[in-house]
N, C-alpha and C positions, 0 to 999 in steps of 0.2 A: 753682888755677891761674888767673892773670889772662890775659885775651886782649883785644886792642885791634883792632877791625875796621878794615879799610882801605877806601879809596875809598867806594863806595856800598853797603857791606855793613852789616848791622844784626844785632845779637845779640838773640834773643828767648828768654825763659824760658816754656816751654809751661805752660799751666794744667794742673792735675792731672786725670787721667782720672776719670770717674765710677766710684765703687765699687759703687753700687746703681742699679737702674732705678727709675723713678718708682713702680712697683708693689712695690718692696721686694726684688727678686731681686738677690742679690749676683753681680756680674760677675767671672768668673775672669780672671787676668792675661792668659792666652792669647787671650781674646775681646775685650779692651779695644781700642778704636780710639785712634789717636794723636790728641790734641787738636789742632785747627787754629786755636786761639786762644791768645794769649799776651801777655806784657808786654815792651816794649822795655827792655833793660838797658844797651845800648851802641850808639852810632851812629858810623859813620865820617865823615870830613870831607866827602865828596861825590864826585861824578863829575867828572873833568876833561874839559872840552869841547875841541873842535878848536882854538879860539883860545887855549887855555891857561888859561882861567878855570875856577874850580871851582864847580859847581852844587851847593848844599847839599842834603842829604837832607830829604825832606818830613816825616818822622816824627821824634819826639824821645823822649828817655828818659822812661819812665813811660806812654807811649801804649799802649793795648790794641789789638792788631791781629789781623786774620784773614789766614791764608795757606793755600796749598794743602796737601793731605794729604801729598804727596810732595815738597814744596818744601824747599829748603835742605839743609844738611849738619849732621848731629848732631855735637856737640862731645864727644869722648871725655874722660872724667874729670869732666865737668860734666853730671850727669844732668838731662835735661829742657831742655837748652839747645840751640838751633839757630841757625846763622848763615845769613842770607838775603841775597840781593841786594834792593835796594829794589824792583825791578820784580816780585819774587815776592810782595810784600805786596799783598793784594787790597783791603784797606780798613782804616780806623781806626774802632774802636767808640767812640761818644760816648754819655755818659750823659744 
């Protein structure tokens, strides 16, 4: 299913949860934490300001971002995808 974000919304694909701890213990699915890091796969055009102008979104497709554990909305049918408002993104990871 294809989805196009509107306004200042961003679609992020979560990174995979760790399967093992650094010590080698396998983590069961029930105990895995949701990753709070992912890659931007789609970006809306931006937020409309009061004067009618559109302020573009600061992130772009391909950026690695960090967001809150409970931020955004999971997209059903697209496992690991979450749609966020731009303000829910905490930062961009740079290498």
